[in-house]
mmCIF file of the protein (N, C-alpha, C, O) and its ligand, coordinates in Angstrom:
data_MODEL
# 
_entry.id   MODEL 
# 
loop_
_entity.id 
_entity.type 
_entity.pdbx_number_of_molecules 
1 polymer     1 
2 non-polymer 1 
# 
_entity_poly.entity_id                      1 
_entity_poly.type                           'polypeptide(L)' 
_entity_poly.nstd_linkage                   no 
_entity_poly.nstd_monomer                   no 
_entity_poly.pdbx_seq_one_letter_code       
;(UNK)(UNK)(UNK)(UNK)(UNK)(UNK)(UNK)(UNK)(UNK)(UNK)(UNK)(UNK)(UNK)(UNK)(UNK)(UNK)
(UNK)(UNK)(UNK)(UNK)(UNK)(UNK)(UNK)(UNK)(UNK)(UNK)(UNK)(UNK)(UNK)(UNK)(UNK)(UNK)
(UNK)(UNK)(UNK)(UNK)(UNK)(UNK)(UNK)(UNK)(UNK)(UNK)(UNK)(UNK)(UNK)(UNK)(UNK)(UNK)
(UNK)(UNK)(UNK)(UNK)(UNK)
;
_entity_poly.pdbx_seq_one_letter_code_can   XXXXXXXXXXXXXXXXXXXXXXXXXXXXXXXXXXXXXXXXXXXXXXXXXXXXX 
_entity_poly.pdbx_strand_id                 A 
# 
loop_
_entity_poly_seq.entity_id 
_entity_poly_seq.num 
_entity_poly_seq.mon_id 
_entity_poly_seq.hetero 
1 1  UNK n 
1 2  UNK n 
1 3  UNK n 
1 4  UNK n 
1 5  UNK n 
1 6  UNK n 
1 7  UNK n 
1 8  UNK n 
1 9  UNK n 
1 10 UNK n 
1 11 UNK n 
1 12 UNK n 
1 13 UNK n 
1 14 UNK n 
1 15 UNK n 
1 16 UNK n 
1 17 UNK n 
1 18 UNK n 
1 19 UNK n 
1 20 UNK n 
1 21 UNK n 
1 22 UNK n 
1 23 UNK n 
1 24 UNK n 
1 25 UNK n 
1 26 UNK n 
1 27 UNK n 
1 28 UNK n 
1 29 UNK n 
1 30 UNK n 
1 31 UNK n 
1 32 UNK n 
1 33 UNK n 
1 34 UNK n 
1 35 UNK n 
1 36 UNK n 
1 37 UNK n 
1 38 UNK n 
1 39 UNK n 
1 40 UNK n 
1 41 UNK n 
1 42 UNK n 
1 43 UNK n 
1 44 UNK n 
1 45 UNK n 
1 46 UNK n 
1 47 UNK n 
1 48 UNK n 
1 49 UNK n 
1 50 UNK n 
1 51 UNK n 
1 52 UNK n 
1 53 UNK n 
# 
loop_
_struct_asym.id 
_struct_asym.entity_id 
A 1 
B 2 
# 
loop_
_chem_comp.id 
_chem_comp.type 
_chem_comp.mon_nstd_flag 
UNK 'L-peptide linking' . 
ZN  non-polymer         . 
# 
_pdbx_entity_nonpoly.entity_id   2 
_pdbx_entity_nonpoly.name        ? 
_pdbx_entity_nonpoly.comp_id     ZN 
# 
_pdbx_nonpoly_scheme.asym_id         B 
_pdbx_nonpoly_scheme.entity_id       2 
_pdbx_nonpoly_scheme.mon_id          ZN 
_pdbx_nonpoly_scheme.ndb_seq_num     1 
_pdbx_nonpoly_scheme.pdb_seq_num     101 
_pdbx_nonpoly_scheme.auth_seq_num    101 
_pdbx_nonpoly_scheme.pdb_mon_id      ZN 
_pdbx_nonpoly_scheme.auth_mon_id     ZN 
_pdbx_nonpoly_scheme.pdb_strand_id   A 
_pdbx_nonpoly_scheme.pdb_ins_code    . 
# 
loop_
_atom_site.group_PDB 
_atom_site.id 
_atom_site.type_symbol 
_atom_site.label_atom_id 
_atom_site.label_alt_id 
_atom_site.label_comp_id 
_atom_site.label_asym_id 
_atom_site.label_entity_id 
_atom_site.label_seq_id 
_atom_site.pdbx_PDB_ins_code 
_atom_site.Cartn_x 
_atom_site.Cartn_y 
_atom_site.Cartn_z 
_atom_site.occupancy 
_atom_site.B_iso_or_equiv 
_atom_site.pdbx_formal_charge 
_atom_site.auth_seq_id 
_atom_site.auth_comp_id 
_atom_site.auth_asym_id 
_atom_site.auth_atom_id 
_atom_site.pdbx_PDB_model_num 
ATOM   1   N  N  . UNK A 1 1  ? 128.772 191.206 151.936 1.00 0.00 ? 1   UNK A N  1 
ATOM   2   C  CA . UNK A 1 1  ? 128.545 192.802 151.539 1.00 0.00 ? 1   UNK A CA 1 
ATOM   3   C  C  . UNK A 1 1  ? 127.292 193.314 152.106 1.00 0.00 ? 1   UNK A C  1 
ATOM   4   O  O  . UNK A 1 1  ? 126.222 192.718 151.984 1.00 0.00 ? 1   UNK A O  1 
ATOM   5   N  N  . UNK A 1 2  ? 127.445 194.482 152.759 1.00 0.00 ? 2   UNK A N  1 
ATOM   6   C  CA . UNK A 1 2  ? 126.230 195.131 153.341 1.00 0.00 ? 2   UNK A CA 1 
ATOM   7   C  C  . UNK A 1 2  ? 125.570 195.699 152.092 1.00 0.00 ? 2   UNK A C  1 
ATOM   8   O  O  . UNK A 1 2  ? 126.233 195.952 151.086 1.00 0.00 ? 2   UNK A O  1 
ATOM   9   N  N  . UNK A 1 3  ? 124.257 195.895 152.169 1.00 0.00 ? 3   UNK A N  1 
ATOM   10  C  CA . UNK A 1 3  ? 123.592 196.484 151.174 1.00 0.00 ? 3   UNK A CA 1 
ATOM   11  C  C  . UNK A 1 3  ? 122.941 197.872 151.647 1.00 0.00 ? 3   UNK A C  1 
ATOM   12  O  O  . UNK A 1 3  ? 122.481 198.061 152.773 1.00 0.00 ? 3   UNK A O  1 
ATOM   13  N  N  . UNK A 1 4  ? 122.975 198.777 150.647 1.00 0.00 ? 4   UNK A N  1 
ATOM   14  C  CA . UNK A 1 4  ? 122.430 200.159 151.106 1.00 0.00 ? 4   UNK A CA 1 
ATOM   15  C  C  . UNK A 1 4  ? 120.912 200.122 150.829 1.00 0.00 ? 4   UNK A C  1 
ATOM   16  O  O  . UNK A 1 4  ? 120.473 199.693 149.761 1.00 0.00 ? 4   UNK A O  1 
ATOM   17  N  N  . UNK A 1 5  ? 120.218 200.529 151.700 1.00 0.00 ? 5   UNK A N  1 
ATOM   18  C  CA . UNK A 1 5  ? 118.753 200.555 151.496 1.00 0.00 ? 5   UNK A CA 1 
ATOM   19  C  C  . UNK A 1 5  ? 118.364 202.066 151.942 1.00 0.00 ? 5   UNK A C  1 
ATOM   20  O  O  . UNK A 1 5  ? 118.400 202.481 153.100 1.00 0.00 ? 5   UNK A O  1 
ATOM   21  N  N  . UNK A 1 6  ? 118.013 202.750 150.876 1.00 0.00 ? 6   UNK A N  1 
ATOM   22  C  CA . UNK A 1 6  ? 117.830 204.241 151.174 1.00 0.00 ? 6   UNK A CA 1 
ATOM   23  C  C  . UNK A 1 6  ? 118.952 204.813 151.859 1.00 0.00 ? 6   UNK A C  1 
ATOM   24  O  O  . UNK A 1 6  ? 120.063 204.759 151.331 1.00 0.00 ? 6   UNK A O  1 
ATOM   25  N  N  . UNK A 1 7  ? 118.767 205.406 153.083 1.00 0.00 ? 7   UNK A N  1 
ATOM   26  C  CA . UNK A 1 7  ? 119.851 205.933 153.844 1.00 0.00 ? 7   UNK A CA 1 
ATOM   27  C  C  . UNK A 1 7  ? 120.429 204.987 154.881 1.00 0.00 ? 7   UNK A C  1 
ATOM   28  O  O  . UNK A 1 7  ? 121.272 205.374 155.691 1.00 0.00 ? 7   UNK A O  1 
ATOM   29  N  N  . UNK A 1 8  ? 119.934 203.649 154.845 1.00 0.00 ? 8   UNK A N  1 
ATOM   30  C  CA . UNK A 1 8  ? 120.252 202.700 155.873 1.00 0.00 ? 8   UNK A CA 1 
ATOM   31  C  C  . UNK A 1 8  ? 121.115 201.587 155.259 1.00 0.00 ? 8   UNK A C  1 
ATOM   32  O  O  . UNK A 1 8  ? 121.226 201.466 154.040 1.00 0.00 ? 8   UNK A O  1 
ATOM   33  N  N  . UNK A 1 9  ? 121.714 200.790 156.130 1.00 0.00 ? 9   UNK A N  1 
ATOM   34  C  CA . UNK A 1 9  ? 122.582 199.736 155.683 1.00 0.00 ? 9   UNK A CA 1 
ATOM   35  C  C  . UNK A 1 9  ? 122.126 198.393 156.196 1.00 0.00 ? 9   UNK A C  1 
ATOM   36  O  O  . UNK A 1 9  ? 121.960 198.276 157.410 1.00 0.00 ? 9   UNK A O  1 
ATOM   37  N  N  . UNK A 1 10 ? 121.901 197.341 155.377 1.00 0.00 ? 10  UNK A N  1 
ATOM   38  C  CA . UNK A 1 10 ? 121.462 196.173 155.687 1.00 0.00 ? 10  UNK A CA 1 
ATOM   39  C  C  . UNK A 1 10 ? 122.483 195.142 155.862 1.00 0.00 ? 10  UNK A C  1 
ATOM   40  O  O  . UNK A 1 10 ? 123.313 194.973 154.969 1.00 0.00 ? 10  UNK A O  1 
ATOM   41  N  N  . UNK A 1 11 ? 122.502 194.431 156.937 1.00 0.00 ? 11  UNK A N  1 
ATOM   42  C  CA . UNK A 1 11 ? 123.222 193.014 157.061 1.00 0.00 ? 11  UNK A CA 1 
ATOM   43  C  C  . UNK A 1 11 ? 122.596 191.911 156.205 1.00 0.00 ? 11  UNK A C  1 
ATOM   44  O  O  . UNK A 1 11 ? 121.451 191.521 156.434 1.00 0.00 ? 11  UNK A O  1 
ATOM   45  N  N  . UNK A 1 12 ? 123.279 191.456 155.309 1.00 0.00 ? 12  UNK A N  1 
ATOM   46  C  CA . UNK A 1 12 ? 122.723 190.547 154.388 1.00 0.00 ? 12  UNK A CA 1 
ATOM   47  C  C  . UNK A 1 12 ? 122.467 189.179 154.854 1.00 0.00 ? 12  UNK A C  1 
ATOM   48  O  O  . UNK A 1 12 ? 121.848 188.358 154.177 1.00 0.00 ? 12  UNK A O  1 
ATOM   49  N  N  . UNK A 1 13 ? 122.996 188.923 156.128 1.00 0.00 ? 13  UNK A N  1 
ATOM   50  C  CA . UNK A 1 13 ? 122.852 187.698 156.779 1.00 0.00 ? 13  UNK A CA 1 
ATOM   51  C  C  . UNK A 1 13 ? 121.639 187.578 157.639 1.00 0.00 ? 13  UNK A C  1 
ATOM   52  O  O  . UNK A 1 13 ? 120.954 186.555 157.631 1.00 0.00 ? 13  UNK A O  1 
ATOM   53  N  N  . UNK A 1 14 ? 121.377 188.576 158.353 1.00 0.00 ? 14  UNK A N  1 
ATOM   54  C  CA . UNK A 1 14 ? 120.302 188.687 159.269 1.00 0.00 ? 14  UNK A CA 1 
ATOM   55  C  C  . UNK A 1 14 ? 119.231 189.654 158.926 1.00 0.00 ? 14  UNK A C  1 
ATOM   56  O  O  . UNK A 1 14 ? 118.159 189.679 159.530 1.00 0.00 ? 14  UNK A O  1 
ATOM   57  N  N  . UNK A 1 15 ? 119.543 190.472 157.920 1.00 0.00 ? 15  UNK A N  1 
ATOM   58  C  CA . UNK A 1 15 ? 118.512 191.559 157.415 1.00 0.00 ? 15  UNK A CA 1 
ATOM   59  C  C  . UNK A 1 15 ? 118.195 192.674 158.359 1.00 0.00 ? 15  UNK A C  1 
ATOM   60  O  O  . UNK A 1 15 ? 117.173 193.351 158.241 1.00 0.00 ? 15  UNK A O  1 
ATOM   61  N  N  . UNK A 1 16 ? 119.087 192.854 159.296 1.00 0.00 ? 16  UNK A N  1 
ATOM   62  C  CA . UNK A 1 16 ? 118.802 193.958 160.205 1.00 0.00 ? 16  UNK A CA 1 
ATOM   63  C  C  . UNK A 1 16 ? 119.354 195.115 159.625 1.00 0.00 ? 16  UNK A C  1 
ATOM   64  O  O  . UNK A 1 16 ? 120.389 195.045 158.962 1.00 0.00 ? 16  UNK A O  1 
ATOM   65  N  N  . UNK A 1 17 ? 118.677 196.314 159.838 1.00 0.00 ? 17  UNK A N  1 
ATOM   66  C  CA . UNK A 1 17 ? 119.111 197.611 159.204 1.00 0.00 ? 17  UNK A CA 1 
ATOM   67  C  C  . UNK A 1 17 ? 119.879 198.496 160.251 1.00 0.00 ? 17  UNK A C  1 
ATOM   68  O  O  . UNK A 1 17 ? 119.613 198.479 161.453 1.00 0.00 ? 17  UNK A O  1 
ATOM   69  N  N  . UNK A 1 18 ? 120.799 199.225 159.713 1.00 0.00 ? 18  UNK A N  1 
ATOM   70  C  CA . UNK A 1 18 ? 121.676 200.103 160.555 1.00 0.00 ? 18  UNK A CA 1 
ATOM   71  C  C  . UNK A 1 18 ? 121.953 201.475 159.872 1.00 0.00 ? 18  UNK A C  1 
ATOM   72  O  O  . UNK A 1 18 ? 122.186 201.600 158.670 1.00 0.00 ? 18  UNK A O  1 
ATOM   73  N  N  . UNK A 1 19 ? 121.904 202.436 160.730 1.00 0.00 ? 19  UNK A N  1 
ATOM   74  C  CA . UNK A 1 19 ? 122.144 203.754 160.133 1.00 0.00 ? 19  UNK A CA 1 
ATOM   75  C  C  . UNK A 1 19 ? 123.548 204.046 159.841 1.00 0.00 ? 19  UNK A C  1 
ATOM   76  O  O  . UNK A 1 19 ? 123.885 204.947 159.072 1.00 0.00 ? 19  UNK A O  1 
ATOM   77  N  N  . UNK A 1 20 ? 124.439 203.209 160.516 1.00 0.00 ? 20  UNK A N  1 
ATOM   78  C  CA . UNK A 1 20 ? 125.849 203.333 160.357 1.00 0.00 ? 20  UNK A CA 1 
ATOM   79  C  C  . UNK A 1 20 ? 126.582 202.141 159.687 1.00 0.00 ? 20  UNK A C  1 
ATOM   80  O  O  . UNK A 1 20 ? 126.607 201.055 160.266 1.00 0.00 ? 20  UNK A O  1 
ATOM   81  N  N  . UNK A 1 21 ? 127.119 202.297 158.600 1.00 0.00 ? 21  UNK A N  1 
ATOM   82  C  CA . UNK A 1 21 ? 127.740 201.147 157.827 1.00 0.00 ? 21  UNK A CA 1 
ATOM   83  C  C  . UNK A 1 21 ? 128.598 200.351 158.576 1.00 0.00 ? 21  UNK A C  1 
ATOM   84  O  O  . UNK A 1 21 ? 128.636 199.131 158.411 1.00 0.00 ? 21  UNK A O  1 
ATOM   85  N  N  . UNK A 1 22 ? 129.403 201.031 159.519 1.00 0.00 ? 22  UNK A N  1 
ATOM   86  C  CA . UNK A 1 22 ? 130.382 200.191 160.306 1.00 0.00 ? 22  UNK A CA 1 
ATOM   87  C  C  . UNK A 1 22 ? 129.685 199.186 161.282 1.00 0.00 ? 22  UNK A C  1 
ATOM   88  O  O  . UNK A 1 22 ? 130.242 198.139 161.614 1.00 0.00 ? 22  UNK A O  1 
ATOM   89  N  N  . UNK A 1 23 ? 128.445 199.547 161.727 1.00 0.00 ? 23  UNK A N  1 
ATOM   90  C  CA . UNK A 1 23 ? 127.731 198.587 162.594 1.00 0.00 ? 23  UNK A CA 1 
ATOM   91  C  C  . UNK A 1 23 ? 127.120 197.504 161.664 1.00 0.00 ? 23  UNK A C  1 
ATOM   92  O  O  . UNK A 1 23 ? 127.086 196.346 162.082 1.00 0.00 ? 23  UNK A O  1 
ATOM   93  N  N  . UNK A 1 24 ? 126.691 197.765 160.573 1.00 0.00 ? 24  UNK A N  1 
ATOM   94  C  CA . UNK A 1 24 ? 126.191 196.815 159.655 1.00 0.00 ? 24  UNK A CA 1 
ATOM   95  C  C  . UNK A 1 24 ? 127.296 195.768 159.244 1.00 0.00 ? 24  UNK A C  1 
ATOM   96  O  O  . UNK A 1 24 ? 127.007 194.574 159.174 1.00 0.00 ? 24  UNK A O  1 
ATOM   97  N  N  . UNK A 1 25 ? 128.466 196.193 158.994 1.00 0.00 ? 25  UNK A N  1 
ATOM   98  C  CA . UNK A 1 25 ? 129.564 195.470 158.636 1.00 0.00 ? 25  UNK A CA 1 
ATOM   99  C  C  . UNK A 1 25 ? 130.010 194.492 159.949 1.00 0.00 ? 25  UNK A C  1 
ATOM   100 O  O  . UNK A 1 25 ? 130.392 193.331 159.803 1.00 0.00 ? 25  UNK A O  1 
ATOM   101 N  N  . UNK A 1 26 ? 129.902 195.112 161.132 1.00 0.00 ? 26  UNK A N  1 
ATOM   102 C  CA . UNK A 1 26 ? 130.263 194.320 162.238 1.00 0.00 ? 26  UNK A CA 1 
ATOM   103 C  C  . UNK A 1 26 ? 129.216 193.211 162.450 1.00 0.00 ? 26  UNK A C  1 
ATOM   104 O  O  . UNK A 1 26 ? 129.572 192.078 162.774 1.00 0.00 ? 26  UNK A O  1 
ATOM   105 N  N  . UNK A 1 27 ? 127.926 193.539 162.267 1.00 0.00 ? 27  UNK A N  1 
ATOM   106 C  CA . UNK A 1 27 ? 126.889 192.636 162.319 1.00 0.00 ? 27  UNK A CA 1 
ATOM   107 C  C  . UNK A 1 27 ? 127.030 191.400 161.328 1.00 0.00 ? 27  UNK A C  1 
ATOM   108 O  O  . UNK A 1 27 ? 126.854 190.227 161.658 1.00 0.00 ? 27  UNK A O  1 
ATOM   109 N  N  . UNK A 1 28 ? 127.379 191.857 160.048 1.00 0.00 ? 28  UNK A N  1 
ATOM   110 C  CA . UNK A 1 28 ? 127.495 190.641 159.111 1.00 0.00 ? 28  UNK A CA 1 
ATOM   111 C  C  . UNK A 1 28 ? 128.755 189.958 159.383 1.00 0.00 ? 28  UNK A C  1 
ATOM   112 O  O  . UNK A 1 28 ? 128.753 188.752 159.132 1.00 0.00 ? 28  UNK A O  1 
ATOM   113 N  N  . UNK A 1 29 ? 129.786 190.445 159.822 1.00 0.00 ? 29  UNK A N  1 
ATOM   114 C  CA . UNK A 1 29 ? 130.939 189.666 160.215 1.00 0.00 ? 29  UNK A CA 1 
ATOM   115 C  C  . UNK A 1 29 ? 130.539 188.551 161.245 1.00 0.00 ? 29  UNK A C  1 
ATOM   116 O  O  . UNK A 1 29 ? 130.804 187.357 161.110 1.00 0.00 ? 29  UNK A O  1 
ATOM   117 N  N  . UNK A 1 30 ? 129.854 189.126 162.306 1.00 0.00 ? 30  UNK A N  1 
ATOM   118 C  CA . UNK A 1 30 ? 129.450 188.361 163.447 1.00 0.00 ? 30  UNK A CA 1 
ATOM   119 C  C  . UNK A 1 30 ? 128.504 187.294 162.830 1.00 0.00 ? 30  UNK A C  1 
ATOM   120 O  O  . UNK A 1 30 ? 128.766 186.112 163.053 1.00 0.00 ? 30  UNK A O  1 
ATOM   121 N  N  . UNK A 1 31 ? 127.516 187.591 162.136 1.00 0.00 ? 31  UNK A N  1 
ATOM   122 C  CA . UNK A 1 31 ? 126.537 186.661 161.671 1.00 0.00 ? 31  UNK A CA 1 
ATOM   123 C  C  . UNK A 1 31 ? 127.174 185.483 160.849 1.00 0.00 ? 31  UNK A C  1 
ATOM   124 O  O  . UNK A 1 31 ? 126.847 184.308 161.014 1.00 0.00 ? 31  UNK A O  1 
ATOM   125 N  N  . UNK A 1 32 ? 128.105 185.908 159.956 1.00 0.00 ? 32  UNK A N  1 
ATOM   126 C  CA . UNK A 1 32 ? 128.687 184.886 159.138 1.00 0.00 ? 32  UNK A CA 1 
ATOM   127 C  C  . UNK A 1 32 ? 129.524 183.962 159.922 1.00 0.00 ? 32  UNK A C  1 
ATOM   128 O  O  . UNK A 1 32 ? 129.578 182.797 159.528 1.00 0.00 ? 32  UNK A O  1 
ATOM   129 N  N  . UNK A 1 33 ? 130.197 184.310 160.995 1.00 0.00 ? 33  UNK A N  1 
ATOM   130 C  CA . UNK A 1 33 ? 131.262 183.661 161.833 1.00 0.00 ? 33  UNK A CA 1 
ATOM   131 C  C  . UNK A 1 33 ? 130.492 182.734 162.743 1.00 0.00 ? 33  UNK A C  1 
ATOM   132 O  O  . UNK A 1 33 ? 130.750 181.531 162.783 1.00 0.00 ? 33  UNK A O  1 
ATOM   133 N  N  . UNK A 1 34 ? 129.462 183.342 163.538 1.00 0.00 ? 34  UNK A N  1 
ATOM   134 C  CA . UNK A 1 34 ? 128.894 182.585 164.588 1.00 0.00 ? 34  UNK A CA 1 
ATOM   135 C  C  . UNK A 1 34 ? 127.361 182.081 164.281 1.00 0.00 ? 34  UNK A C  1 
ATOM   136 O  O  . UNK A 1 34 ? 126.748 181.323 165.032 1.00 0.00 ? 34  UNK A O  1 
ATOM   137 N  N  . UNK A 1 35 ? 126.884 182.577 163.159 1.00 0.00 ? 35  UNK A N  1 
ATOM   138 C  CA . UNK A 1 35 ? 125.525 182.086 162.688 1.00 0.00 ? 35  UNK A CA 1 
ATOM   139 C  C  . UNK A 1 35 ? 124.424 182.436 163.775 1.00 0.00 ? 35  UNK A C  1 
ATOM   140 O  O  . UNK A 1 35 ? 123.394 181.780 163.929 1.00 0.00 ? 35  UNK A O  1 
ATOM   141 N  N  . UNK A 1 36 ? 124.758 183.495 164.466 1.00 0.00 ? 36  UNK A N  1 
ATOM   142 C  CA . UNK A 1 36 ? 123.830 183.911 165.499 1.00 0.00 ? 36  UNK A CA 1 
ATOM   143 C  C  . UNK A 1 36 ? 123.965 185.472 165.521 1.00 0.00 ? 36  UNK A C  1 
ATOM   144 O  O  . UNK A 1 36 ? 124.741 186.064 164.771 1.00 0.00 ? 36  UNK A O  1 
ATOM   145 N  N  . UNK A 1 37 ? 123.182 186.077 166.405 1.00 0.00 ? 37  UNK A N  1 
ATOM   146 C  CA . UNK A 1 37 ? 123.172 187.551 166.643 1.00 0.00 ? 37  UNK A CA 1 
ATOM   147 C  C  . UNK A 1 37 ? 123.970 187.880 167.951 1.00 0.00 ? 37  UNK A C  1 
ATOM   148 O  O  . UNK A 1 37 ? 123.977 187.222 168.991 1.00 0.00 ? 37  UNK A O  1 
ATOM   149 N  N  . UNK A 1 38 ? 124.607 188.984 167.687 1.00 0.00 ? 38  UNK A N  1 
ATOM   150 C  CA . UNK A 1 38 ? 125.261 189.549 169.019 1.00 0.00 ? 38  UNK A CA 1 
ATOM   151 C  C  . UNK A 1 38 ? 124.401 190.834 169.480 1.00 0.00 ? 38  UNK A C  1 
ATOM   152 O  O  . UNK A 1 38 ? 124.316 191.868 168.819 1.00 0.00 ? 38  UNK A O  1 
ATOM   153 N  N  . UNK A 1 39 ? 123.790 190.605 170.696 1.00 0.00 ? 39  UNK A N  1 
ATOM   154 C  CA . UNK A 1 39 ? 122.958 191.540 171.224 1.00 0.00 ? 39  UNK A CA 1 
ATOM   155 C  C  . UNK A 1 39 ? 123.608 192.988 171.341 1.00 0.00 ? 39  UNK A C  1 
ATOM   156 O  O  . UNK A 1 39 ? 122.939 194.019 171.271 1.00 0.00 ? 39  UNK A O  1 
ATOM   157 N  N  . UNK A 1 40 ? 124.929 192.953 171.519 1.00 0.00 ? 40  UNK A N  1 
ATOM   158 C  CA . UNK A 1 40 ? 125.549 194.323 171.642 1.00 0.00 ? 40  UNK A CA 1 
ATOM   159 C  C  . UNK A 1 40 ? 125.669 195.001 170.415 1.00 0.00 ? 40  UNK A C  1 
ATOM   160 O  O  . UNK A 1 40 ? 125.734 196.229 170.367 1.00 0.00 ? 40  UNK A O  1 
ATOM   161 N  N  . UNK A 1 41 ? 125.710 194.157 169.252 1.00 0.00 ? 41  UNK A N  1 
ATOM   162 C  CA . UNK A 1 41 ? 125.578 194.768 167.899 1.00 0.00 ? 41  UNK A CA 1 
ATOM   163 C  C  . UNK A 1 41 ? 124.164 195.124 167.407 1.00 0.00 ? 41  UNK A C  1 
ATOM   164 O  O  . UNK A 1 41 ? 123.892 196.196 166.865 1.00 0.00 ? 41  UNK A O  1 
ATOM   165 N  N  . UNK A 1 42 ? 123.296 194.139 167.641 1.00 0.00 ? 42  UNK A N  1 
ATOM   166 C  CA . UNK A 1 42 ? 121.886 194.323 167.224 1.00 0.00 ? 42  UNK A CA 1 
ATOM   167 C  C  . UNK A 1 42 ? 121.215 195.492 167.985 1.00 0.00 ? 42  UNK A C  1 
ATOM   168 O  O  . UNK A 1 42 ? 120.232 196.072 167.524 1.00 0.00 ? 42  UNK A O  1 
ATOM   169 N  N  . UNK A 1 43 ? 121.781 195.814 169.165 1.00 0.00 ? 43  UNK A N  1 
ATOM   170 C  CA . UNK A 1 43 ? 121.124 196.973 169.930 1.00 0.00 ? 43  UNK A CA 1 
ATOM   171 C  C  . UNK A 1 43 ? 121.308 198.214 169.152 1.00 0.00 ? 43  UNK A C  1 
ATOM   172 O  O  . UNK A 1 43 ? 120.641 199.212 169.424 1.00 0.00 ? 43  UNK A O  1 
ATOM   173 N  N  . UNK A 1 44 ? 122.216 198.205 168.158 1.00 0.00 ? 44  UNK A N  1 
ATOM   174 C  CA . UNK A 1 44 ? 122.431 199.452 167.281 1.00 0.00 ? 44  UNK A CA 1 
ATOM   175 C  C  . UNK A 1 44 ? 121.580 199.429 166.079 1.00 0.00 ? 44  UNK A C  1 
ATOM   176 O  O  . UNK A 1 44 ? 121.539 200.416 165.344 1.00 0.00 ? 44  UNK A O  1 
ATOM   177 N  N  . UNK A 1 45 ? 120.887 198.347 165.828 1.00 0.00 ? 45  UNK A N  1 
ATOM   178 C  CA . UNK A 1 45 ? 120.046 198.250 164.559 1.00 0.00 ? 45  UNK A CA 1 
ATOM   179 C  C  . UNK A 1 45 ? 118.870 199.238 164.660 1.00 0.00 ? 45  UNK A C  1 
ATOM   180 O  O  . UNK A 1 45 ? 118.448 199.690 165.725 1.00 0.00 ? 45  UNK A O  1 
ATOM   181 N  N  . UNK A 1 46 ? 118.435 199.496 163.561 1.00 0.00 ? 46  UNK A N  1 
ATOM   182 C  CA . UNK A 1 46 ? 117.309 200.458 163.445 1.00 0.00 ? 46  UNK A CA 1 
ATOM   183 C  C  . UNK A 1 46 ? 116.048 199.731 163.811 1.00 0.00 ? 46  UNK A C  1 
ATOM   184 O  O  . UNK A 1 46 ? 115.736 198.686 163.241 1.00 0.00 ? 46  UNK A O  1 
ATOM   185 N  N  . UNK A 1 47 ? 115.305 200.289 164.779 1.00 0.00 ? 47  UNK A N  1 
ATOM   186 C  CA . UNK A 1 47 ? 113.957 199.609 165.114 1.00 0.00 ? 47  UNK A CA 1 
ATOM   187 C  C  . UNK A 1 47 ? 113.039 199.847 164.088 1.00 0.00 ? 47  UNK A C  1 
ATOM   188 O  O  . UNK A 1 47 ? 112.821 200.998 163.709 1.00 0.00 ? 47  UNK A O  1 
ATOM   189 N  N  . UNK A 1 48 ? 112.419 198.776 163.547 1.00 0.00 ? 48  UNK A N  1 
ATOM   190 C  CA . UNK A 1 48 ? 111.460 198.917 162.349 1.00 0.00 ? 48  UNK A CA 1 
ATOM   191 C  C  . UNK A 1 48 ? 110.377 199.936 162.651 1.00 0.00 ? 48  UNK A C  1 
ATOM   192 O  O  . UNK A 1 48 ? 109.929 200.666 161.767 1.00 0.00 ? 48  UNK A O  1 
ATOM   193 N  N  . UNK A 1 49 ? 109.962 199.978 163.912 1.00 0.00 ? 49  UNK A N  1 
ATOM   194 C  CA . UNK A 1 49 ? 108.907 200.985 164.204 1.00 0.00 ? 49  UNK A CA 1 
ATOM   195 C  C  . UNK A 1 49 ? 109.322 202.284 164.126 1.00 0.00 ? 49  UNK A C  1 
ATOM   196 O  O  . UNK A 1 49 ? 108.503 203.172 163.888 1.00 0.00 ? 49  UNK A O  1 
ATOM   197 N  N  . UNK A 1 50 ? 110.720 202.569 164.328 1.00 0.00 ? 50  UNK A N  1 
ATOM   198 C  CA . UNK A 1 50 ? 111.183 203.963 164.055 1.00 0.00 ? 50  UNK A CA 1 
ATOM   199 C  C  . UNK A 1 50 ? 111.149 204.433 162.706 1.00 0.00 ? 50  UNK A C  1 
ATOM   200 O  O  . UNK A 1 50 ? 111.140 205.641 162.468 1.00 0.00 ? 50  UNK A O  1 
ATOM   201 N  N  . UNK A 1 51 ? 111.129 203.541 161.782 1.00 0.00 ? 51  UNK A N  1 
ATOM   202 C  CA . UNK A 1 51 ? 111.088 203.818 160.368 1.00 0.00 ? 51  UNK A CA 1 
ATOM   203 C  C  . UNK A 1 51 ? 109.635 204.366 159.859 1.00 0.00 ? 51  UNK A C  1 
ATOM   204 O  O  . UNK A 1 51 ? 109.539 205.056 158.844 1.00 0.00 ? 51  UNK A O  1 
ATOM   205 N  N  . UNK A 1 52 ? 108.619 204.029 160.585 1.00 0.00 ? 52  UNK A N  1 
ATOM   206 C  CA . UNK A 1 52 ? 107.291 204.335 160.258 1.00 0.00 ? 52  UNK A CA 1 
ATOM   207 C  C  . UNK A 1 52 ? 106.948 205.864 160.695 1.00 0.00 ? 52  UNK A C  1 
ATOM   208 O  O  . UNK A 1 52 ? 106.123 206.554 160.096 1.00 0.00 ? 52  UNK A O  1 
ATOM   209 N  N  . UNK A 1 53 ? 107.659 206.273 161.765 1.00 0.00 ? 53  UNK A N  1 
ATOM   210 C  CA . UNK A 1 53 ? 107.596 207.648 162.281 1.00 0.00 ? 53  UNK A CA 1 
ATOM   211 C  C  . UNK A 1 53 ? 108.152 208.702 161.379 1.00 0.00 ? 53  UNK A C  1 
ATOM   212 O  O  . UNK A 1 53 ? 108.142 209.882 161.728 1.00 0.00 ? 53  UNK A O  1 
HETATM 213 ZN ZN . ZN  B 2 .  ? 123.624 190.591 160.921 1.00 0.00 2 101 ZN  A ZN 1 
# 
């Protein structure tokens, strides 16, 4: 289950944040299945430095 954090969605496996729930779900499915990150998916994650701005 992805977790909603403010207006973002967190992959509970790798803790990356996404603005779009569909990317968070894709990330989590990938993380659970392969126990690694897919760069094509994580490229859509919210950069933590963006959150400070
Ligand atoms: Zn993930």
